[in-house]
C-alpha positions in Angstrom: 47.6 98.0 86.1 49.5 96.2 83.1 49.4 92.6 83.2 46.7 89.6 82.4 43.4 91.3 81.7 41.7 88.4 83.3 43.2 88.7 86.8 40.5 89.6 89.0 41.1 92.8 91.5 41.9 90.9 94.6 44.5 89.0 92.6 46.2 92.4 91.5 45.7 93.5 95.2 47.8 90.4 96.3 51.0 91.5 94.9 50.9 94.6 96.9 49.9 93.1 100.2 52.6 92.4 102.9 53.4 89.7 105.1 53.8 90.2 108.6 57.0 88.7 110.5 57.9 89.7 113.8 57.3 93.3 113.9 58.5 94.0 110.5 56.1 94.4 107.5 57.7 93.4 104.1 56.4 93.2 100.4 56.0 89.5 99.3 57.5 90.2 95.6 58.9 86.6 94.9 57.6 83.0 95.3 60.7 82.6 97.5 59.6 84.9 99.9 56.2 83.4 100.6 57.8 80.0 100.8 60.4 81.4 103.5 57.4 83.1 105.1 55.6 79.8 105.6 58.4 78.5 107.4 59.0 81.4 109.7 56.1 81.5 111.6 56.1 83.2 115.3 54.5 81.4 118.1 51.2 83.4 119.3 51.5 85.8 121.8 55.1 86.5 121.4 56.1 90.0 122.2 59.6 91.2 121.4 61.8 93.5 119.6 64.6 92.4 117.0 68.2 93.3 117.7 67.9 96.0 114.8 64.9 97.5 116.8 66.5 97.6 119.9 69.7 99.4 118.3 67.2 101.8 116.9 65.7 102.4 120.3 69.2 103.2 121.8 70.5 105.0 119.0 67.1 107.2 119.2 67.6 107.7 123.0 71.2 108.5 122.5 70.7 111.0 120.0 69.9 114.8 121.0 66.1 115.4 120.5 65.4 118.8 119.6 61.4 118.3 119.2 62.0 118.3 115.0 61.3 115.0 113.5 63.3 114.7 110.2 65.9 117.0 111.2 69.1 116.1 108.6 71.5 116.4 111.6 69.7 114.1 113.6 69.2 111.5 110.5 73.0 111.8 110.1 73.8 111.0 113.8 71.3 108.1 113.5 73.2 106.6 110.6 76.5 107.2 112.4 75.4 105.7 115.5 74.2 102.5 113.5 77.6 102.3 112.0 79.9 103.1 114.8 77.6 101.4 117.6 79.5 100.5 120.7 79.1 100.0 124.4 79.5 103.2 125.1 77.2 104.4 122.6 74.1 102.3 123.8 71.5 103.8 126.1 72.1 101.6 129.1 74.4 98.4 129.0 72.4 96.7 131.6 69.0 96.9 130.0 69.9 94.2 127.4 72.8 92.0 128.3 72.6 90.2 125.0 72.7 93.2 123.0 76.0 94.3 125.1 77.5 91.1 124.4 76.7 90.9 120.8 78.0 94.7 120.5 81.2 93.9 122.0 81.9 90.8 120.3 81.5 93.0 117.1 83.7 95.3 118.5 86.3 92.7 119.5 86.4 91.2 116.2 86.9 94.8 114.2 89.6 95.5 116.7 91.6 91.8 116.3 91.8 92.6 112.6 93.2 95.9 113.5 95.8 94.7 115.8 96.5 92.0 112.8 96.9 95.2 110.3 99.2 96.6 113.0 101.5 93.8 113.4 101.8 93.3 109.7 102.8 97.2 109.6 105.2 97.1 112.6 107.0 93.8 111.6 107.4 94.9 108.0 109.3 97.5 109.1 112.0 95.3 111.1 114.1 92.2 109.6 115.6 89.6 111.9 118.8 90.2 109.8 119.0 93.7 111.7 120.6 92.6 114.6 123.6 90.5 112.4 123.9 93.5 110.5 124.5 95.7 113.7 127.0 93.3 115.1 128.8 93.0 112.1 129.4 96.8 112.1 130.1 96.7 115.9 132.8 94.0 115.4 134.3 96.2 112.6 134.6 99.5 114.5 134.5 98.8 118.3 135.4 95.2 119.0 138.4 95.4 117.2 141.8 95.9 119.2 143.7 98.8 119.0 147.0 97.5 117.9 148.2 93.8 117.1 149.0 92.1 120.8 147.0 94.5 122.5 143.8 93.4 124.4 142.5 97.1 124.3 139.6 97.9 122.1 137.8 101.0 121.2 135.6 100.4 124.5 139.3 100.7 126.4 140.0 104.0 125.2 141.2 105.9 128.2 143.5 108.7 126.7 144.3 111.1 123.7 147.0 108.5 122.9 144.6 105.6 122.8 142.6 107.5 120.5 145.0 108.4 118.1 146.1 104.7 118.0 142.5 103.8 117.3 142.3 106.3 114.5 145.4 105.5 112.7 144.6 101.9 112.8 141.3 100.1 113.2 139.2 103.4 112.2 141.3 103.4 108.9 141.2 99.4 108.5 137.0 99.5 108.8 136.5 102.5 106.5 138.8 101.8 103.5 138.7 98.1 102.0 141.0 98.8 99.1 142.3 95.0 98.7 140.9 91.3 98.5 142.0 88.8 101.2 144.5 87.6 98.9 145.9 91.1 98.9 144.8 91.8 95.1 144.0 95.5 94.7 139.8 95.9 94.1 138.5 97.3 91.2 137.3 100.9 91.0 133.4 99.7 90.8 134.1 97.8 94.0 135.9 100.9 95.9 134.3 102.4 99.0 132.3 99.1 100.3 132.7 97.8 103.7 133.1 94.1 104.0 132.9 94.0 100.3 128.8 94.7 100.9 128.2 97.5 102.4 128.5 100.8 100.5 130.2 103.7 102.4 127.5 107.0 101.5 129.7 110.1 101.2 132.8 110.8 103.4 133.2 110.1 106.9 133.2 113.1 109.2 135.1 114.4 112.4 133.4 116.5 114.7 135.1 118.1 117.9 133.7 120.0 120.7 135.8 122.1 122.8 135.5 124.6 126.2 136.9 127.6 127.3 140.1 128.0 129.2 138.1 130.1 131.9 135.4 127.8 132.2 135.6 127.3 135.9 136.8 128.8 139.0 140.1 128.1 140.6 140.5 128.6 144.2 142.3 131.5 145.7 145.1 129.5 147.1 146.1 127.8 143.5 145.5 130.7 141.1 149.3 131.5 140.9 150.3 128.0 140.3 147.2 127.2 137.9 146.3 129.8 135.3 144.0 127.8 133.2 140.7 126.1 134.0 138.8 123.6 131.7 135.4 122.7 133.2 132.9 120.0 132.1 131.1 120.6 129.0 128.1 123.4 128.8 127.0 125.0 126.0 127.5 128.2 127.7 131.4 127.6 128.2 131.8 126.4 124.6 134.9 127.4 123.0 134.1 128.7 119.3 137.4 130.7 118.4 139.6 129.5 115.7 142.6 127.7 117.0 145.5 125.6 115.8 146.5 125.9 112.3 143.8 128.3 111.7 144.1 128.3 108.2 140.6 128.5 106.9 140.0 124.5 107.1 137.2 123.3 109.1 139.3 121.3 111.5 140.3 124.3 112.9 137.4 126.8 112.4 133.9 126.4 114.3 130.8 125.8 112.3 127.3 126.2 114.0 124.7 123.3 114.1 122.5 124.6 111.5 125.5 124.9 109.0 126.6 121.2 109.7 122.9 120.2 109.5 123.5 118.3 113.2 121.6 117.9 115.9 122.5 117.6 119.8 123.4 114.6 121.2 123.0 113.1 124.9 126.2 111.7 125.7 127.3 110.0 128.9 128.6 113.1 130.5 126.6 116.1 129.1 124.5 116.9 126.0 126.7 118.1 123.2 125.7 120.8 121.0 125.3 119.9 116.8 128.0 122.6 115.9 131.8 122.3 116.0 135.2 121.8 114.1 134.8 119.4 111.3 136.8 117.6 109.1 136.0 115.2 106.3 138.0 112.0 105.8 139.1 111.7 102.1 138.2 108.8 99.9 141.6 107.0 99.8 143.4 105.2 102.8 146.5 107.1 102.0 145.1 110.5 102.1 142.9 109.6 105.4 146.2 108.6 107.3 147.8 111.7 106.0 144.8 114.0 107.5 144.8 112.1 110.7 148.9 112.6 111.2 148.3 116.3 110.3 145.7 116.8 113.0 147.5 114.4 115.6 150.7 116.3 114.9 149.3 120.0 115.5 147.5 119.0 118.7 143.9 118.9 117.2 143.0 117.3 120.9 144.2 119.2 123.8 142.9 120.2 127.2 139.9 121.9 125.8 138.9 119.2 124.0 135.8 117.6 125.3 134.3 115.0 122.8 135.0 113.8 119.5 132.5 112.3 117.1 133.1 110.0 113.9 129.7 110.1 111.8 129.4 107.9 108.6 126.4 106.0 107.1 126.9 102.8 104.8 123.9 101.1 103.0 123.6 97.2 102.2 121.5 96.7 99.0 121.4 93.1 99.7 119.0 93.4 102.7 117.8 97.1 102.0 119.3 98.4 105.4 120.9 101.8 106.2 123.4 101.9 109.4 124.3 105.0 110.8 127.2 104.8 112.9 128.4 107.4 115.4 131.4 106.8 117.3 131.8 108.8 120.5 134.8 109.7 122.9 134.4 111.9 125.5 137.1 113.8 127.6 135.8 114.7 131.1 137.2 117.1 133.0 139.0 114.6 135.4 141.1 113.6 132.7 141.0 110.3 130.8 138.7 109.2 128.2 135.0 107.5 128.1 134.2 105.8 124.8 130.9 104.6 123.2 129.4 104.2 119.8 125.7 104.1 118.4 124.8 102.1 115.3 121.3 102.9 113.9 120.4 99.9 111.4 117.4 101.2 109.9 115.2 100.5 106.7 114.6 104.1 105.2 113.7 102.7 101.8 110.6 101.2 102.6 109.0 99.8 99.0 111.1 97.8 96.9 109.8 94.1 96.9 106.5 92.9 96.4 106.6 92.0 100.1 107.1 96.0 100.9 103.9 97.0 98.8 101.9 94.5 100.6 103.0 96.1 103.8 102.2 99.7 102.1 98.5 98.4 101.3 98.4 97.5 105.1 99.6 100.9 106.2 96.7 102.3 103.9 94.1 99.8 105.8 95.8 100.9 109.1 95.0 104.8 108.0 91.3 103.6 107.5 91.1 102.0 110.9 92.3 105.2 112.3 89.9 107.4 110.5 87.3 104.8 111.7 88.4 105.0 115.2 88.4 108.9 115.3 84.8 109.1 114.1 84.1 106.3 117.0 85.6 108.5 119.4 84.3 111.8 118.2 80.6 110.4 118.7 81.5 108.7 122.1 82.7 112.4 123.1 79.7 114.1 121.8 77.4 111.8 123.6 79.0 111.7 127.0 81.0 115.0 127.1 83.3 115.5 129.9 82.3 111.9 131.5 84.1 110.2 128.5 87.4 111.3 129.7 87.0 109.5 133.3 87.3 106.0 131.6 91.0 105.1 131.6 90.5 103.0 128.4 89.1 105.9 126.4 92.1 107.8 127.6 94.1 105.1 126.1 91.9 105.3 122.7 93.1 109.1 122.4 96.7 108.2 123.2 97.0 105.5 120.5 95.2 107.6 118.0 97.7 110.2 118.7 100.7 108.1 118.6 99.0 106.6 115.1 98.6 110.2 113.7 102.5 110.9 114.4 103.7 107.7 112.9 101.5 108.2 109.7 103.0 111.9 109.6 106.6 110.7 110.0 106.0 108.1 107.4 105.2 110.7 105.1 108.1 112.7 105.7 110.5 110.1 105.7 109.7 108.9 102.3 109.8 112.4 100.9 113.0 113.3 102.8 115.1 110.3 101.8 114.2 110.8 98.3 115.8 114.1 98.5 119.0 112.9 100.5 119.7 110.2 98.1 119.4 112.6 95.3 121.7 115.3 96.8 124.2 112.5 97.6 124.1 111.5 94.0 124.7 115.3 92.9 127.7 115.9 95.5 128.9 112.1 96.2 132.2 113.5 97.9 130.4 115.4 100.6 129.2 114.2 104.1 126.0 112.1 104.1 123.6 113.6 106.6 121.3 110.9 107.2 121.8 111.4 111.0 118.5 113.3 111.5 116.7 110.7 109.6 118.2 107.6 111.3 117.6 109.1 114.8 113.8 109.7 114.1 113.4 106.6 112.3 114.6 104.9 115.4 111.9 106.9 117.5 109.2 106.3 114.9 110.1 102.3 115.4 109.8 103.1 119.2 106.5 104.7 118.9 105.2 101.9 116.8 106.6 99.3 119.4 104.6 101.3 122.3 101.4 101.3 119.9 101.6 98.0 119.3 102.3 97.1 123.2 99.0 99.3 123.9 97.1 97.8 120.9 97.7 94.3 122.9 97.0 95.7 126.1 93.6 97.3 125.1 92.2 93.7 124.5 91.4 94.0 128.0 88.7 96.7 127.0 86.9 94.3 125.0 87.2 91.3 127.1 86.1 92.8 130.4 82.6 92.9 129.9 82.7 89.5 131.3 83.5 89.6 135.2 85.6 86.3 134.5 87.7 87.9 131.9 87.6 91.0 134.0 89.7 89.5 137.1 93.0 91.5 136.7 91.4 95.1 136.4 88.9 94.2 139.2 91.5 93.2 141.5 93.6 96.2 140.8 90.8 98.7 140.9 89.3 97.1 144.2 92.9 97.2 146.1 94.0 100.7 144.6 93.5 102.6 147.8 95.5 99.9 149.5 98.5 99.8 147.2 98.4 103.4 147.2 98.9 104.0 151.1 101.4 100.9 150.6 103.4 102.6 148.1 103.9 105.8 150.1 105.6 103.5 153.1 107.4 101.6 150.7 109.3 104.5 148.6 109.7 106.4 152.0 112.2 103.3 153.0 113.4 102.7 149.6 114.3 106.2 148.9 116.1 106.3 152.1 118.3 103.2 151.3 118.9 104.5 147.9 120.3 107.9 149.1 122.3 105.9 151.8 123.8 103.6 149.1 124.8 106.8 146.8 126.5 108.4 149.9 128.3 105.4 151.3 129.3 103.7 148.1 128.8 106.4 145.4 132.9 107.2 145.1 133.9 103.3 144.9 131.1 101.3 143.3 129.7 102.1 139.7 126.3 100.8 140.7 125.9 103.6 143.0 127.9 106.2 141.2 124.7 108.5 140.7 121.3 108.6 142.9 119.8 107.3 139.9 122.1 104.4 139.3 121.4 103.7 143.4 117.6 103.4 142.6 117.9 100.9 139.9 120.5 98.9 141.7 118.1 98.3 144.9 115.5 97.5 142.5 118.1 94.7 141.0 118.6 93.5 144.6 114.8 92.7 145.0 114.9 90.5 142.0 118.0 88.9 143.2 120.7 90.4 141.4 123.4 91.8 143.7 127.2 91.8 144.3 127.8 91.4 147.9 131.7 91.1 147.6 131.8 94.6 146.0 129.6 96.0 148.8 131.8 94.5 151.5 135.0 95.4 149.6 134.0 99.3 149.5 133.0 99.4 153.3 133.6 96.3 155.6 131.3 97.4 158.1 128.6 99.4 156.5 128.5 97.3 153.4 127.1 94.2 155.2 125.1 96.2 157.5 123.4 98.1 154.5 122.6 94.7 152.7 121.1 92.8 155.4 118.9 95.5 156.8 117.9 96.7 153.2 116.8 92.9 152.5 114.9 92.6 155.6 112.8 95.4 155.7 112.0 95.6 151.9 111.9 92.2 150.7 110.9 90.1 153.7 108.7 92.6 155.1 107.4 95.2 152.7 107.3 93.0 149.6 105.4 90.6 151.5 103.0 93.1 152.5 102.2 93.9 148.8 101.6 90.3 147.9 99.1 89.7 151.0 97.2 92.9 149.7 96.8 91.6 146.1 96.2 88.2 147.5 93.2 89.4 149.6 91.6 91.3 147.0 91.7 88.6 144.4 90.1 86.0 146.7 87.2 88.9 147.4 86.9 89.2 143.3 86.5 85.4 142.9 84.1 85.3 145.3 82.0 87.9 143.7 82.6 86.2 140.2 81.1 83.0 141.9 77.8 84.7 143.2 77.3 86.6 139.8 74.7 85.2 138.0 74.6 87.7 134.8 74.8 86.5 131.3 78.2 85.3 130.1 79.6 84.9 126.5 79.3 81.1 126.9 75.4 81.8 127.8 75.0 84.0 124.8 76.9 81.5 122.2 74.5 78.7 123.8 71.7 80.5 123.4 72.1 81.6 119.9 72.9 77.8 119.0 69.7 76.7 120.5 67.8 79.3 118.7 69.3 78.5 115.4 68.9 75.0 116.1 65.0 75.8 116.7 64.8 77.9 113.7 66.1 75.0 111.4 64.1 72.1 113.0 61.0 74.7 112.9 61.4 75.6 109.0 62.0 72.0 107.9 58.8 71.0 109.8 57.0 73.5 108.1 58.2 73.0 104.7 57.1 69.2 105.0 53.8 70.2 105.9 53.1 72.4 103.3 54.6 69.7 100.6 52.1 67.3 102.3 49.4 69.7 101.6 50.4 69.7 98.3 50.2 66.1 97.8 46.8 65.7 99.6 45.0 68.7 98.2 43.9 66.9 94.9 41.0 65.5 96.3 39.0 64.6 92.9 42.5 63.2 91.5 42.5 65.2 88.2 46.0 66.2 88.7 44.8 70.0 88.8 44.1 71.9 92.3 41.8 74.6 92.4 41.4 77.2 95.1 38.6 75.4 96.8 40.5 72.2 97.3 43.8 74.2 98.2 41.8 76.5 100.7 40.2 73.2 102.5 43.6 71.5 102.6 45.3 74.6 104.1 42.7 75.5 106.5 42.8 71.9 107.8 46.6 72.5 108.7 45.8 75.7 110.4 46.7 78.4 107.9 45.2 81.9 107.7 43.1 83.3 104.9 45.4 85.8 104.2 48.4 83.4 103.8 46.2 80.8 101.7 45.2 83.5 99.1 48.7 85.3 98.9 50.6 81.5 98.1 47.9 80.5 95.5 47.7 83.9 93.8 51.9 84.1 93.6 51.9 80.4 91.9 48.6 80.7 89.7 50.4 82.2 86.7 47.6 82.2 84.3 45.0 83.7 87.0 42.5 80.6 86.2 42.1 79.9 89.9 43.5 76.5 89.5 47.1 75.2 90.0 48.1 73.2 87.0 50.8 70.3 87.0 53.5 72.8 86.0 52.6 75.3 88.4 52.3 72.4 91.4 55.9 71.5 90.2 57.3 75.4 90.7 55.8 75.3 94.3 57.2 72.2 94.8 60.7 73.5 93.8 60.7 76.4 95.7 59.8 74.3 98.8 62.8 72.2 98.2 65.3 74.9 98.1 
């Protein structure tokens, strides 16, 4: 061994010796470690395992033993189990309550960070100004009067005539802003902006769907008088033949949904195909007015018409938001018209400002978290097999991961697709800007993100449910599940009986009961106190009051109070169980950890002071040097073992002369003060 040739054999061995601490042996390679070792003695007779040892035992028991020690797969599983240790990977949750609490707290802290990342990513996609942007577009196209002096708006359209009034007036006024408020013409650079701020992308498009004249059956008594029959819209009876002028213009010639790159739309009366008869409005107001007049004069709308769509997209660079607008007017077989509108204000260009890039960084962190949780769930499935899916929280974990993967895939798709759409729009600015599909799926993406963050917050109950005090909700619901299930059968028998009665009696007179679904929701509203008794009485002066009184009595006063009684009794039982439970709680764990830390600090300080005093008293002959005999005598008097005495002396006896000089004593004192 290299070093001082005067060093004795036992001094060389001292550097290789180990110091016993707890159940772990570690080499004493530095003076600081020796000084720490002096202050970390364990009371005699204490037998136990550290948290690391307990975790190792759990991992070893959880890992499938094939009888081959050192197998690579087993070693990999051990490493994975240590990194992804959860309550479900422990051997027995009740064997060591302190370890369960510690593991759960670690899971909880990790999950809280994950929830924070989700919140940043989700709220980074929205903006408080979105509502005002949507309202501005709605006020421009929906809440505007059809003509001066009239109170009718787009939502009041009830006939073909009303539609053409809207198209020739408010629609053109909203789409074409060619003058400033002082009637001066706008410059060419400012042309094509709504409210002077929102760029109209491409050209607006009108789209019409029709049905055939033989799309319904006529009773034999009327066949002579009524020759044509136009039924409710359905794809099977859609009329795709050219009509009207039929001069090769798209307004009179049918195009399929694949040609138009449009998707089906779920309207108030039916689900409409993405194809149809289309016409793009020109870039100037004068030309657009001429086109609308031509369509009106040549009966573009007639008895066969079932729905008209007006689609366009605007972009506001000030707030980096797109607004995909769809105005719909449906013409039912009953006659008249039903109007509706859809405004999708979405953020399709995600990365523009520095805040957007920060959100992008959080999205990357979010992806890493998802990978982390995927590995965690795979390990738990590996350990528990099919038993894993019996736990509701585990199923929720899988659902959240699937939603997150779909969101990540769409995020990539949107980023790629928007770039292509904008490039296509720049190359062909006079075409229709087809952002309808992208806007629709962006809204669905926002909805999925909202559901994901809802589940993320709800999942916090999983991590706080290890303590019964925090588990009252789930315990109450699980304990009364059978009683609630039996009650639900009885409740819905009565509830749906009233729903059918309301639909059949009042469906022809009241909007709230016009369909069975509306009748169900109306009855739920009555439970919450939202009802219109006068309307029921006007619809039927006898059955209306009887229906209302009997429903309120049986459902509100009887059934609802039975439900509350079931919950209340079960909650009382759960509270009693919690009072009788003496298991270790989180408060107990923190209190125990605090006392343990305080004890260590107090013990360490006392041990350090004891060694410092020994250093002062060891110089028996007052020659300012401490030889090994003086050191051993003083340390033995203070209860130190020969092993500790020899290790410490050798570590600070730098020249190996078996004497601690003044400099060596100062080094030892400095280490003790640290």
